[in-house]
C-alpha positions in Angstrom: 100.8 -86.7 -30.0 97.8 -86.7 -32.4 94.9 -89.0 -31.8 91.9 -89.6 -34.1 88.8 -91.2 -32.7 86.0 -92.8 -34.7 86.6 -90.5 -37.7 84.1 -90.5 -40.6 84.1 -88.4 -43.7 81.4 -88.3 -46.4 80.9 -86.2 -49.5 77.2 -86.1 -50.1 76.1 -89.8 -50.1 79.6 -91.2 -50.6 81.5 -92.3 -47.5 85.3 -91.9 -47.9 86.5 -92.5 -44.4 84.8 -95.0 -42.0 85.3 -95.2 -38.3 89.1 -94.6 -38.2 90.8 -94.5 -34.9 94.6 -94.2 -34.6 97.4 -92.6 -32.5 100.3 -90.7 -34.2 103.2 -90.6 -31.7 105.6 -87.7 -31.1 109.3 -88.4 -31.8 108.4 -91.0 -34.4 107.8 -91.0 -38.2 104.1 -91.9 -38.6 103.3 -93.0 -42.1 99.9 -93.2 -43.8 99.9 -95.6 -46.8 97.4 -97.1 -49.1 96.4 -97.4 -52.8 95.3 -94.3 -54.8 91.7 -93.6 -53.8 91.9 -95.4 -50.5 91.2 -92.2 -48.5 94.7 -91.4 -47.1 94.8 -87.9 -48.6 91.3 -87.1 -47.3 92.5 -88.3 -43.9 95.5 -86.0 -44.0 93.2 -83.1 -45.0 91.0 -83.8 -42.0 94.0 -83.9 -39.7 95.2 -80.4 -40.7 91.7 -78.9 -41.0 91.5 -78.5 -44.7 88.4 -80.7 -44.4 86.0 -81.1 -41.5 85.1 -84.7 -40.6 81.5 -85.7 -40.8 81.9 -87.3 -37.4 84.6 -88.0 -34.9 87.5 -86.3 -33.1 91.0 -85.1 -34.0 92.9 -84.5 -30.7 96.2 -82.6 -30.6 97.7 -83.5 -27.2 94.1 -83.8 -25.9 92.8 -80.7 -27.7 89.9 -81.4 -30.0 90.7 -79.6 -33.2 87.2 -80.3 -34.7 85.4 -78.6 -31.8 87.6 -75.5 -31.7 86.5 -72.1 -32.8 88.2 -70.2 -35.6 90.7 -68.3 -33.3 91.8 -71.5 -31.5 92.3 -73.2 -34.8 94.5 -70.4 -36.1 96.6 -70.6 -32.9 97.0 -74.4 -33.2 98.0 -74.1 -36.9 101.0 -72.0 -35.8 102.2 -75.2 -34.1 102.1 -77.1 -37.5 104.7 -77.4 -40.2 103.7 -78.4 -43.8 105.7 -80.0 -46.6 103.6 -80.3 -49.8 103.9 -82.8 -52.7 105.4 -80.0 -54.8 107.8 -78.0 -52.8 105.4 -75.0 -53.1 108.2 -72.4 -52.9 107.7 -68.8 -54.0 109.6 -68.5 -57.3 110.1 -64.7 -56.9 111.7 -65.1 -53.4 115.2 -66.3 -52.8 115.8 -69.5 -50.8 116.5 -67.5 -47.7 113.3 -65.4 -48.2 111.3 -68.6 -48.7 112.4 -69.9 -45.3 111.8 -66.6 -43.7 108.3 -66.4 -45.0 106.5 -68.1 -42.0 108.8 -66.1 -39.6 107.7 -62.9 -41.3 104.1 -63.9 -41.0 103.8 -65.3 -37.6 106.9 -64.6 -35.4 107.6 -61.5 -33.2 111.3 -61.6 -34.1 113.1 -58.6 -35.5 114.7 -58.8 -38.9 118.1 -59.8 -37.7 116.6 -62.6 -35.6 114.5 -63.9 -38.5 117.5 -64.0 -40.8 119.5 -65.8 -38.2 116.8 -68.4 -37.6 116.3 -69.0 -41.4 120.0 -69.5 -41.8 120.0 -72.0 -38.9 117.2 -74.0 -40.6 119.1 -73.9 -44.0 122.2 -75.1 -42.2 120.2 -78.0 -40.7 119.4 -79.2 -44.3 122.9 -78.3 -45.6 121.8 -75.5 -47.9 123.2 -72.3 -46.4 125.4 -71.9 -49.5 122.2 -71.7 -51.6 120.5 -69.0 -49.6 120.8 -66.3 -52.3 119.6 -68.6 -55.2 116.0 -68.7 -56.4 113.9 -71.9 -56.6 114.3 -72.2 -60.4 118.1 -72.3 -60.0 118.2 -75.3 -57.7 117.3 -79.0 -58.2 114.1 -80.7 -57.2 115.8 -82.4 -54.2 117.2 -79.1 -53.0 113.8 -77.5 -53.3 112.3 -80.2 -51.0 115.1 -79.5 -48.5 114.3 -75.8 -48.6 110.6 -76.8 -48.0 111.7 -78.8 -45.0 113.8 -75.8 -43.7 110.7 -73.6 -44.1 108.5 -76.1 -42.3 110.7 -76.2 -39.2 111.4 -72.5 -39.0 108.7 -72.0 -36.3 109.8 -75.1 -34.3 106.5 -76.9 -35.0 105.2 -79.6 -32.7 103.4 -81.3 -35.6 104.9 -81.8 -39.0 102.8 -83.0 -42.0 104.4 -84.2 -45.2 102.4 -85.0 -48.3 104.3 -87.3 -50.7 107.7 -85.6 -49.8 109.6 -87.9 -52.2 107.3 -87.4 -55.2 109.3 -86.8 -58.4 112.7 -87.5 -56.8 115.2 -90.1 -57.7 115.9 -93.0 -55.2 119.1 -91.5 -53.9 117.6 -88.1 -53.2 114.6 -89.7 -51.7 116.8 -91.4 -49.1 118.4 -88.0 -48.3 114.9 -86.6 -47.6 113.9 -89.6 -45.6 117.0 -89.3 -43.4 116.4 -85.6 -42.9 112.7 -86.1 -41.9 113.7 -88.9 -39.5 116.5 -87.1 -37.8 114.5 -83.8 -37.5 111.6 -85.8 -36.0 114.0 -87.1 -33.3 115.8 -83.8 -32.8 112.7 -81.7 -32.3 110.5 -84.5 -30.9 107.8 -83.6 -33.4 104.7 -85.6 -34.3 105.6 -86.2 -37.9 102.9 -87.6 -40.3 103.9 -88.6 -43.8 101.5 -89.5 -46.5 103.5 -91.6 -49.0 103.6 -94.2 -51.8 107.3 -94.7 -51.5 108.0 -98.2 -50.3 111.6 -97.4 -49.5 110.3 -94.8 -47.1 107.9 -97.3 -45.6 110.6 -99.9 -45.0 113.3 -97.5 -44.1 111.7 -95.0 -41.7 108.2 -96.4 -41.0 108.1 -96.4 -37.2 104.3 -96.2 -36.9 102.4 -97.1 -40.1 98.7 -96.8 -40.8 97.4 -98.7 -43.8 94.2 -97.4 -45.2 92.0 -99.7 -47.4 88.8 -98.4 -49.0 88.4 -95.8 -46.3 89.0 -98.2 -43.3 92.1 -98.5 -41.2 93.1 -102.0 -42.2 96.4 -102.4 -40.3 98.7 -100.6 -38.0 102.3 -101.4 -37.1 106.0 -100.7 -37.8 108.1 -101.6 -40.8 109.5 -104.7 -39.1 105.9 -106.0 -38.5 105.2 -105.9 -42.3 107.4 -108.9 -43.1 105.4 -111.1 -40.7 102.0 -109.7 -41.5 99.2 -112.1 -42.5 97.1 -109.2 -43.9 96.9 -110.1 -47.6 95.7 -106.6 -48.7 98.7 -105.0 -46.9 101.3 -107.5 -48.3 99.8 -107.3 -51.8 100.2 -103.5 -51.7 103.7 -103.5 -50.1 105.2 -106.3 -52.1 103.9 -105.2 -55.5 107.5 -104.8 -56.8 109.6 -107.8 -57.6 112.5 -106.5 -55.4 110.3 -106.3 -52.3 108.8 -109.7 -53.1 112.3 -111.1 -53.2 113.2 -109.4 -49.9 110.1 -111.0 -48.2 111.0 -114.4 -49.6 114.5 -114.1 -48.2 113.2 -113.2 -44.8 110.7 -116.1 -44.8 113.6 -118.5 -45.7 115.6 -117.1 -42.9 112.7 -117.7 -40.5 112.3 -121.3 -41.7 116.0 -122.0 -41.1 115.8 -121.0 -37.4 
């Protein structure tokens, strides 16, 4: 579990995050959503230590990340997995070598054990057959799956995903969503996903934080969205005609009961 308490972040005289408190639960897909410029990316960066909050706490199972020394932070970061907006694979390394990279850096396994673990992770994302290919030889969706395999190689307790469906077609996005959801359950990770993808929000949003102009404006699950009276949230979620139609259908069903 990750908990943030009264989190503030300012850049010089501009306050970007204001008094945000929230709990991100383990074994669930926790989503951070909001318009561009709302502060959700800054929030994610504060969670993983790429930025230091101006004020407030970031607690990893009760451990205050903000108050830790450098060595403690390094140890905690070894419990984290990261999936970036671009897959961020090394072009000069094979798929297998990319997945082995964190094992080479941080594990005490011998070579045979590292190869075995990397292949297990590739098998988990259905990509063992691509282990000898290079990133430039596989599709964008496959690259994201390699990134997921790499992120889980060290059995992380905390998994952070920055726009994992960016640049993917809807069908491939569903594959990525299903993978992230099932891996979260399988490993009981605290998974936090920063996303603009409304299909992800409605499909796997078990715990959703909506950020509006640097404030936490709403928190709930995907089922709660349909009944929400928060106009800023519903305007954001139901911007597309399809989702507006879905909400209208749900409202009609409720009236008929």
